[in-house]
Residue frames as qw, qx, qy, qz and C-alpha x, y, z in Angstrom:
[[0.532, -0.310, 0.703, -0.356, 4.19, 100.45, -73.81],
 [0.504, 0.211, -0.757, -0.358, 4.39, 96.93, -75.26],
 [0.850, -0.254, 0.131, -0.442, 2.27, 94.06, -74.17],
 [0.234, -0.441, 0.867, 0.000, 4.16, 90.99, -72.92],
 [0.663, 0.109, -0.600, -0.434, 3.44, 87.87, -74.91],
 [0.812, -0.381, 0.262, -0.357, 1.95, 85.12, -72.80],
 [0.116, -0.472, 0.873, 0.039, 4.21, 82.21, -72.01],
 [0.742, 0.075, -0.510, -0.428, 3.20, 78.96, -73.69],
 [0.896, -0.371, 0.122, -0.211, 2.58, 75.77, -71.77],
 [0.907, 0.224, -0.155, 0.322, 5.70, 74.17, -73.28],
 [0.270, 0.636, -0.330, 0.643, 7.81, 77.12, -72.08],
 [0.556, -0.603, 0.271, -0.503, 6.37, 76.82, -68.56],
 [0.991, -0.133, 0.010, -0.004, 7.09, 73.07, -68.49],
 [0.728, 0.409, -0.241, 0.495, 10.67, 73.71, -69.61],
 [0.049, -0.678, 0.333, -0.653, 11.16, 76.44, -66.98],
 [0.794, -0.469, 0.181, -0.341, 9.79, 74.09, -64.32],
 [0.962, 0.102, -0.136, 0.213, 12.22, 71.38, -65.45],
 [0.444, 0.544, -0.325, 0.633, 15.11, 73.82, -65.06],
 [0.337, -0.637, 0.277, -0.636, 13.91, 75.11, -61.68],
 [0.857, -0.359, 0.193, -0.315, 13.11, 71.73, -60.12],
 [0.986, 0.031, 0.088, 0.135, 15.50, 69.29, -61.71],
 [0.643, 0.472, -0.172, 0.579, 18.56, 71.44, -62.42],
 [0.007, -0.581, 0.316, -0.750, 18.38, 74.07, -59.68],
 [0.418, -0.206, -0.849, 0.251, 16.75, 71.61, -57.22],
 [0.280, -0.149, 0.242, -0.917, 14.00, 73.95, -56.06],
 [0.304, 0.255, 0.853, -0.338, 10.78, 72.59, -54.60],
 [0.109, 0.461, 0.737, 0.482, 7.73, 72.28, -56.84],
 [0.152, -0.836, -0.482, 0.213, 5.91, 74.74, -54.57],
 [0.260, -0.659, 0.135, 0.693, 8.65, 77.37, -54.98],
 [0.229, -0.003, 0.668, 0.708, 8.80, 76.76, -58.73],
 [0.055, 0.666, 0.723, 0.176, 5.02, 77.19, -58.95],
 [0.156, -0.854, -0.227, 0.441, 5.29, 80.62, -57.31],
 [0.254, -0.476, 0.412, 0.735, 8.05, 81.65, -59.72],
 [0.140, 0.175, 0.783, 0.580, 6.07, 80.42, -62.73],
 [0.359, 0.100, 0.156, -0.915, 2.90, 82.08, -61.46],
 [0.605, -0.093, -0.654, -0.444, 0.89, 78.85, -61.72],
 [0.780, -0.454, 0.110, -0.417, -1.07, 76.83, -59.18],
 [0.317, -0.522, 0.787, -0.083, 0.93, 74.29, -57.18],
 [0.778, 0.173, 0.583, -0.154, -1.23, 71.44, -58.54],
 [0.665, 0.739, -0.060, -0.092, -0.42, 72.56, -62.09],
 [0.086, 0.762, -0.639, 0.055, 3.29, 72.53, -61.26],
 [0.579, -0.246, 0.763, -0.153, 2.95, 69.04, -59.78],
 [0.812, 0.454, 0.338, -0.142, 1.22, 67.86, -62.97],
 [0.454, 0.824, -0.339, -0.025, 4.04, 69.38, -65.06],
 [0.218, -0.616, 0.749, -0.108, 6.64, 67.63, -62.87],
 [0.744, 0.033, 0.652, -0.142, 4.89, 64.25, -63.30],
 [0.732, 0.669, 0.079, -0.103, 4.79, 64.83, -67.04],
 [0.198, 0.816, -0.542, 0.022, 8.53, 65.60, -67.11],
 [0.366, -0.411, 0.821, -0.149, 9.26, 62.42, -65.14],
 [0.324, 0.108, -0.836, -0.430, 7.13, 60.39, -67.54],
 [0.125, 0.159, 0.875, -0.439, 4.25, 59.68, -65.17],
 [0.493, 0.462, 0.268, -0.687, 1.43, 60.94, -67.38],
 [0.370, 0.189, 0.819, 0.395, -0.11, 58.98, -70.20],
 [0.237, 0.462, 0.034, -0.854, -1.55, 61.50, -72.66],
 [0.084, 0.163, 0.874, 0.450, -3.22, 59.04, -75.02],
 [0.410, 0.054, 0.012, -0.911, -6.53, 60.28, -76.30],
 [0.814, 0.019, -0.312, -0.489, -7.99, 56.86, -77.06],
 [0.358, -0.360, 0.826, -0.244, -8.06, 53.74, -74.92],
 [0.820, 0.219, -0.137, -0.511, -10.01, 51.74, -77.48],
 [0.650, 0.342, -0.679, 0.009, -7.37, 49.02, -77.97],
 [0.058, 0.220, -0.804, 0.549, -7.19, 48.52, -74.21],
 [0.464, 0.056, 0.496, -0.732, -10.91, 48.59, -73.39],
 [0.684, 0.226, -0.368, -0.588, -12.48, 46.84, -76.39],
 [0.520, 0.116, -0.846, 0.008, -11.20, 43.32, -75.50],
 [0.010, 0.030, 0.762, -0.647, -12.33, 43.76, -71.87],
 [0.532, 0.197, 0.170, -0.806, -15.82, 44.88, -72.89],
 [0.669, 0.225, -0.557, -0.438, -16.13, 42.13, -75.50],
 [0.312, 0.102, -0.912, 0.245, -15.06, 39.46, -73.01],
 [0.225, 0.140, 0.645, -0.716, -17.75, 40.58, -70.56],
 [0.610, 0.283, -0.049, -0.739, -20.47, 40.85, -73.20],
 [0.568, 0.227, -0.748, -0.258, -19.58, 37.40, -74.54],
 [0.070, 0.001, -0.899, 0.432, -20.08, 35.96, -71.06],
 [0.262, 0.495, 0.636, -0.531, -23.61, 37.43, -71.01],
 [0.179, 0.087, 0.608, 0.768, -24.64, 37.62, -74.71],
 [0.124, -0.616, -0.674, -0.388, -28.34, 38.32, -74.14],
 [0.355, -0.676, -0.429, 0.483, -27.94, 40.84, -71.30],
 [0.205, 0.847, 0.146, 0.469, -28.20, 44.62, -71.54],
 [0.602, -0.405, -0.238, 0.646, -25.64, 46.85, -69.81],
 [0.083, 0.995, 0.060, -0.012, -25.18, 50.60, -69.40],
 [0.545, 0.627, -0.344, 0.438, -21.78, 52.18, -69.99],
 [0.318, -0.681, 0.441, -0.491, -21.53, 52.79, -66.24],
 [0.923, -0.227, 0.260, -0.173, -22.10, 49.13, -65.45],
 [0.885, 0.373, -0.086, 0.266, -19.48, 48.10, -68.00],
 [0.191, 0.756, -0.390, 0.490, -17.03, 50.66, -66.57],
 [0.621, -0.563, 0.414, -0.356, -17.46, 49.12, -63.10],
 [0.989, 0.048, 0.135, 0.043, -16.74, 45.67, -64.54],
 [0.649, 0.605, -0.214, 0.407, -13.61, 47.00, -66.27],
 [0.145, -0.777, 0.396, -0.467, -12.47, 48.70, -63.05],
 [0.849, -0.392, 0.309, -0.172, -12.51, 45.33, -61.29],
 [0.936, 0.095, 0.237, 0.242, -10.21, 43.67, -63.83],
 [0.554, 0.706, -0.033, 0.441, -8.12, 46.48, -65.35],
 [0.602, -0.166, -0.259, 0.737, -5.01, 48.12, -64.00],
 [0.069, 0.060, 0.024, 0.996, -6.08, 51.62, -65.04],
 [0.233, 0.452, 0.615, -0.603, -9.31, 53.26, -63.97],
 [0.065, 0.287, 0.682, 0.669, -12.13, 53.61, -66.50],
 [0.264, 0.266, 0.325, -0.868, -14.88, 56.24, -66.35],
 [0.529, 0.471, 0.688, -0.159, -18.34, 55.57, -67.78],
 [0.399, 0.830, -0.047, -0.387, -17.83, 58.27, -70.43],
 [0.022, -0.566, 0.766, 0.305, -14.65, 56.52, -71.58],
 [0.391, 0.112, 0.914, -0.002, -16.54, 53.25, -71.80],
 [0.490, 0.689, 0.413, -0.339, -19.35, 55.01, -73.73],
 [0.245, 0.772, -0.403, -0.427, -16.85, 56.41, -76.26],
 [0.141, -0.311, 0.920, 0.192, -15.37, 52.94, -76.74],
 [0.447, 0.349, 0.803, -0.186, -18.83, 51.39, -77.06],
 [0.443, 0.759, 0.082, -0.471, -19.78, 53.96, -79.71],
 [0.190, 0.619, -0.670, -0.363, -16.78, 52.98, -81.80],
 [0.261, -0.059, 0.963, -0.010, -17.53, 49.29, -81.23],
 [0.520, 0.545, 0.547, -0.366, -21.07, 49.91, -82.49],
 [0.397, 0.755, -0.261, -0.452, -19.77, 51.59, -85.65],
 [0.097, 0.453, -0.863, -0.200, -17.62, 48.49, -86.22],
 [0.751, -0.042, -0.449, -0.483, -20.63, 46.20, -85.74],
 [0.346, 0.143, -0.858, 0.351, -19.43, 44.53, -82.53],
 [0.003, -0.345, -0.738, 0.579, -22.19, 45.80, -80.23],
 [0.090, -0.572, -0.534, -0.616, -25.65, 47.30, -80.56],
 [0.016, -0.064, -0.475, 0.878, -27.32, 49.99, -78.50],
 [0.216, -0.599, -0.675, -0.372, -30.90, 50.64, -77.54],
 [0.125, -0.376, 0.245, -0.885, -32.53, 53.47, -75.64],
 [0.492, -0.442, -0.750, 0.000, -34.49, 52.78, -72.53],
 [0.313, -0.688, 0.118, -0.645, -35.81, 54.26, -69.31],
 [0.538, -0.062, -0.746, 0.388, -34.63, 53.25, -65.86],
 [0.425, -0.634, 0.066, -0.642, -36.52, 53.92, -62.68],
 [0.686, -0.149, -0.659, 0.271, -35.37, 52.62, -59.33],
 [0.513, -0.714, -0.396, 0.266, -35.02, 53.66, -55.72],
 [0.500, -0.281, 0.022, 0.819, -32.24, 56.15, -56.47],
 [0.046, 0.109, 0.347, 0.930, -34.22, 58.31, -58.90],
 [0.328, 0.390, 0.500, -0.701, -37.47, 60.17, -58.31],
 [0.635, 0.586, -0.027, -0.503, -38.15, 60.40, -62.03],
 [0.918, 0.195, 0.298, 0.178, -37.38, 57.85, -64.73],
 [0.202, -0.720, 0.440, 0.498, -33.92, 58.30, -66.28],
 [0.783, 0.587, -0.137, -0.154, -33.12, 57.88, -69.97],
 [0.529, -0.531, 0.626, 0.217, -30.30, 55.39, -70.48],
 [0.627, 0.523, -0.492, -0.302, -28.53, 53.69, -73.35],
 [0.841, -0.254, 0.471, -0.078, -28.24, 49.93, -73.06],
 [0.310, 0.623, -0.668, -0.264, -25.50, 48.00, -74.83],
 [0.883, -0.082, 0.445, -0.128, -25.36, 44.35, -75.83],
 [0.385, -0.270, 0.746, 0.472, -23.29, 42.05, -78.01],
 [0.496, 0.398, -0.311, -0.706, -24.27, 42.32, -81.67],
 [0.885, 0.143, 0.394, -0.200, -26.07, 39.34, -83.16],
 [0.147, -0.476, 0.735, 0.460, -23.60, 37.39, -85.25],
 [0.780, 0.364, -0.139, -0.491, -24.88, 36.05, -88.54],
 [0.599, -0.246, 0.756, 0.101, -24.30, 32.35, -89.06],
 [0.309, 0.390, -0.594, -0.632, -23.69, 31.20, -92.67]]
């Protein structure tokens, strides 16, 4: 008895393309035939149609937005969550605080921003919470 080799993701995506876009089956029916969840099949279909952006870094998109906000308030301290909310008000694509934190980390390595650790305690937390505050880096004047 031989063991069947598992189908790769690329093979499943290709089979879904054939089932849905050549044989005109529904995504739900194709999901059953592929033995995957319907949501997975929907994600594959969006990918085939070009609706998924699989970039791993949004640095070039977020850095100018973060810098613009920090330059408006050069002496203020912000958390990555606060900066993400600011970006979400002005950007087309949604930004999570972890995405903003990744971008801020790279900006710090490049000398654009500085970070400091702090503790926040307010009405929402029973115990003080450790946070990282970000601010615009001090620019040296010649």
